[in-house]
Backbone as CSV, one residue per row, in Angstrom:
resi,resn,N_x,N_y,N_z,CA_x,CA_y,CA_z,C_x,C_y,C_z
1,MET,133.652,75.045,97.323,131.919,74.770,98.347,131.446,73.913,98.630
2,ASN,131.308,72.853,98.662,130.729,71.707,99.836,131.893,70.432,99.500
3,PRO,132.265,70.535,100.503,132.613,69.670,101.051,132.410,68.189,101.056
4,ARG,131.594,67.788,102.148,130.401,67.004,101.595,130.073,66.470,101.053
5,GLN,129.506,67.231,99.876,128.806,66.688,98.909,129.884,65.921,97.566
6,ARG,131.097,67.360,97.546,132.269,66.379,96.654,132.727,64.968,97.220
7,LEU,133.002,65.600,98.591,133.469,64.376,98.810,132.708,62.682,98.459
8,ALA,130.972,62.895,99.010,130.670,61.600,98.195,130.718,61.162,97.463
9,ALA,131.698,61.938,96.017,131.228,62.009,95.047,132.400,61.332,94.691
10,ILE,133.857,61.579,95.678,134.966,60.556,95.849,135.740,60.026,97.012
11,PRO,135.869,58.369,96.219,136.015,57.549,97.053,137.262,57.568,97.818
12,HIS,136.423,57.347,99.248,137.930,57.832,100.019,137.873,56.527,101.243
13,GLN,138.731,56.986,102.209,138.136,55.747,103.252,138.749,57.722,104.955
14,ASP,139.537,58.080,104.659,139.676,59.161,105.360,140.074,60.197,105.237
15,LEU,139.393,61.480,106.040,139.515,63.165,105.635,140.718,63.406,107.036
16,LEU,141.829,63.584,106.037,143.314,63.998,106.866,143.307,65.960,107.527
17,ALA,142.636,66.296,106.663,142.443,68.006,106.537,141.722,68.434,105.164
18,PHE,141.427,69.669,106.819,141.051,70.495,105.513,142.487,71.574,105.388
19,GLU,142.319,71.738,104.119,142.824,73.326,104.095,142.505,74.764,102.934
20,ARG,141.883,75.414,104.353,141.187,76.923,103.618,142.144,77.362,102.480
21,GLY,141.126,77.077,101.842,141.186,78.385,99.771,139.844,78.332,98.927
22,ASP,141.304,78.294,98.100,139.953,78.551,96.315,140.543,77.518,95.403
23,ARG,139.833,77.551,94.879,140.268,76.640,92.992,141.957,77.122,92.545
24,SER,142.133,78.784,93.195,143.290,78.849,92.496,144.816,77.883,93.259
25,LEU,143.565,77.819,94.738,144.638,77.059,95.372,144.992,74.963,95.680
26,GLU,143.343,74.871,95.561,143.259,73.609,94.687,144.532,73.179,93.534
27,ARG,144.200,75.048,92.542,144.741,74.265,91.707,147.028,74.494,92.066
28,ARG,147.524,75.222,92.664,148.848,75.518,92.759,148.942,73.641,93.759
29,ARG,148.145,73.402,95.018,148.591,71.552,95.241,148.995,70.935,93.915
30,HIS,147.713,70.223,93.095,147.402,69.444,91.876,148.790,69.924,91.332
31,ALA,149.109,71.039,90.923,150.231,71.968,90.622,151.337,71.847,91.257
32,GLN,152.291,71.569,92.747,153.107,70.837,93.535,153.144,69.651,93.849
33,PHE,152.132,68.760,93.485,151.811,67.578,94.399,152.109,66.752,92.877
34,ALA,151.818,67.401,91.727,151.737,66.604,90.459,153.141,65.850,89.914
35,ALA,153.064,65.074,90.754,154.826,64.704,90.151,154.456,63.466,91.283
36,THR,152.894,62.900,91.892,153.514,61.787,92.524,151.337,61.586,92.134
37,ARG,151.039,62.572,91.895,149.336,62.259,91.230,148.876,60.571,90.528
38,TYR,147.926,60.298,91.151,147.652,59.567,90.554,147.143,59.820,89.335
39,PRO,147.423,59.092,88.062,147.179,59.927,86.600,145.112,59.298,86.291
40,GLY,144.440,60.498,86.292,143.125,60.610,85.776,142.445,60.416,87.099
41,THR,143.106,61.080,89.174,141.676,60.716,89.452,142.097,61.982,90.526
42,GLU,141.968,62.017,91.793,142.159,62.817,92.533,142.615,62.895,94.116
43,TRP,143.595,61.531,93.296,144.264,60.657,94.202,146.020,60.991,94.703
44,PHE,147.202,61.499,94.861,148.118,61.573,95.357,148.781,60.760,96.051
45,ARG,150.280,59.740,95.749,150.182,59.060,96.986,151.267,59.859,97.700
46,ALA,151.795,58.443,99.071,151.630,59.132,100.140,153.586,59.471,100.604
47,THR,153.728,60.165,99.644,155.012,60.679,100.202,155.325,61.923,101.440
48,PRO,156.361,61.254,101.975,157.248,62.457,103.184,156.641,63.356,102.788
49,GLU,157.017,64.680,102.054,156.231,65.601,101.781,155.156,65.988,101.605
50,LEU,153.965,65.036,100.465,152.644,65.801,101.260,152.015,65.490,102.151
51,LEU,152.962,64.528,103.218,152.451,63.944,104.255,152.472,65.101,104.962
52,ALA,153.780,65.764,105.096,154.522,66.282,106.230,153.613,68.157,105.776
53,HIS,152.848,67.854,104.325,151.955,69.226,104.594,150.870,69.052,105.189
54,VAL,149.736,68.452,104.866,149.517,67.293,105.270,149.162,67.185,106.620
55,ASP,150.483,67.722,107.362,150.406,67.660,109.320,150.206,69.151,109.418
56,ALA,150.540,69.903,108.640,151.518,71.189,108.701,149.229,71.584,108.995
57,VAL,149.234,72.025,107.560,147.091,72.450,107.247,146.569,71.478,109.106
58,ALA,146.776,71.056,109.480,146.181,69.800,110.669,146.685,69.525,111.516
59,ALA,147.647,70.423,112.079,148.594,70.627,113.546,147.365,71.176,114.076
60,GLY,146.724,70.808,115.121,146.589,70.939,116.138,144.614,71.171,115.902
61,VAL,144.426,70.677,114.707,143.153,69.631,114.796,143.064,68.953,115.103
62,GLU,141.965,68.471,115.805,141.458,67.119,115.978,140.526,66.644,114.413
63,ASP,139.252,66.962,114.792,138.507,66.520,113.764,138.387,67.993,112.520
64,PRO,138.604,66.979,111.637,139.186,68.663,110.000,137.942,68.846,110.310
65,TRP,136.540,67.989,110.147,134.972,68.450,109.690,134.402,69.535,110.833
66,ASP,135.374,70.032,111.839,135.732,70.595,113.304,135.259,72.411,112.421
67,LEU,136.837,71.935,112.248,136.659,73.573,111.309,136.675,73.887,110.739
68,HIS,135.574,72.966,109.996,134.998,72.736,108.223,133.970,73.816,109.249
69,ALA,133.140,73.518,110.062,131.491,73.973,111.104,132.501,75.109,110.525
70,ARG,133.837,75.253,111.879,134.000,76.480,112.288,134.271,77.421,111.493
71,TRP,134.498,77.286,110.085,134.566,77.857,109.037,133.643,79.180,108.418
72,THR,132.814,77.881,108.454,131.255,78.126,107.885,130.681,79.264,108.389
73,SER,130.638,78.444,109.813,129.701,79.808,111.046,130.549,81.209,110.476
74,GLU,132.105,81.516,111.038,132.379,82.284,110.879,132.374,83.247,108.617
75,ALA,131.862,82.777,108.449,131.922,83.272,106.646,129.898,83.884,106.902
76,LEU,129.146,82.956,107.701,127.922,83.443,108.171,127.652,84.887,109.065
77,ALA,128.920,84.479,109.838,128.585,85.603,110.137,128.635,87.508,109.420
78,LEU,130.244,86.629,109.171,130.367,87.670,108.062,129.523,87.856,106.972
79,ARG,128.455,87.290,106.840,127.492,87.791,105.856,126.357,89.215,106.681
80,GLY,126.541,88.836,107.475,125.333,89.489,108.305,125.082,89.029,109.391
């Protein structure tokens, strides 16, 4: 719901991409990349498969926060 708040709680260096989705999508991604997850963390090893996925969701987006801002704006507009 609030990526800035969540990322503030998780040590990180770079935000590579946003993927639009909900908790069920997050669970699917955790299952998809489970073999490369560092135990007890939110982090995964940078495998070719993971980097290919990041490249796919980041395609054409220079700044992930700009994309997030657009999604937020669209959601507010749809609410009326």
